[in-house]
N, C-alpha and C positions, 0 to 999 in steps of 0.2 A: 683638702686643706690640712696643713700640718698642725700637730698639737700645740707647738709654740705659737703659731699664728692664732689659733682658737683661744688659748689662754690670754694672748695679748688683747684680742677683741674683747673677751670677758672682762679683763682688767679695765680696758678703756670704758666699757659700758658700766662698770661698777662705779668708777669715779664720776661719770656723766649722770648716773642715777642719783648718786649722792648730792651733786650740785643741783640737779633738777628738783630733787626733793626739798632741799633746803631753800631754794629760791623761787621756783615756779609753782611748786605745789604747797608752799608753806601754809596758805590759808586753808586749802582742802584738808591737809593732814591735821591742822590744828582743829578745824571744824569736826573732823571724824574722830578726834583724839587718838590718831594713829601714827604720830610722828615717830614714836619709839619703835613701832612695828617697822616703819620704813628704815630706820637706822639699823635695826637687827638685820634686815634683808640686805642692806648695803654692806655691812660688816662681814657677814658670812660670804657674800659674793665676792668681795675684794680678797678676803683672806684665801679662799679656795682658788681664786684666779692666780694669785701670786704662788701658791703652793703647786698649782697646776704647771707653772712654768718649770719647776724643779723636777716634777716627775715626767714631763713631756718627753716621750721617746724612751723613757726608762721603765715605765709601768703602764702599759695601755689599759689594763684593768682599772687601775686607780684612777687614771685620767678620765676614763668614761664614768666611773661612779662619781667622781666629783663634778664633772661637767653636767651629768644628769641631776645631781643633787643641787647644783646652783639654780638650774633651770626650774626644778619643782619647788625647792625650799624658798629660795628668794623670789622666784616668780610668782608663787601664790601670795607671799607676804606683800609684794608690790601691788598685786591686784587688790588684795584685801584692804591695804592702807588707802588706796584711792577710792574704792567703791564701797567700803565698809560692809562688803558681804562676808559675814562672819563664818559661814560654813566652809569657806576656803581654808580656814584654819585646820579643818579635819585632814586636808590633803598635805599640808605642810610637813607633818612628820615623816611622810614617806621620803621627801627630799633630805631631811635630817638624817634619816637611816642611811640613805645613799652616801652621805658625807662621812658619817661614822664608819660605814663599811669600807670606805676607801682608806681611812687611818688604820682600821684593823687589818686590812690586807698589807699595809706598809709594815705593821708590827710583826705579822706572821711571816712575811717575805719581803724584806727590804731590797730595793735594787742596788746593784753594785755601783759604786761611784765611778 
């Protein structure tokens, strides 16, 4: 599967997760007091999906870091928000570090346009 297709799928899922959280999971997220956690997951998911479209094919390392970061960072936040299993928050920073690492790689070695 191509990086552009993967980023497109991730973007599609980010929008779907935002809508799903706002409508179908609203009562669960309110009961768990985790709506802001869900929103954070969607924000970073969508932001890095869009950025992934830009680096697709230009920087495989950055693309891999961001894809892994989305899965770990946003994935753990999604599960935490629904289940209220707070220890998942201890895993979330690993995903955040992967997202940051992708940006650091771009600073150190930006792809050619």
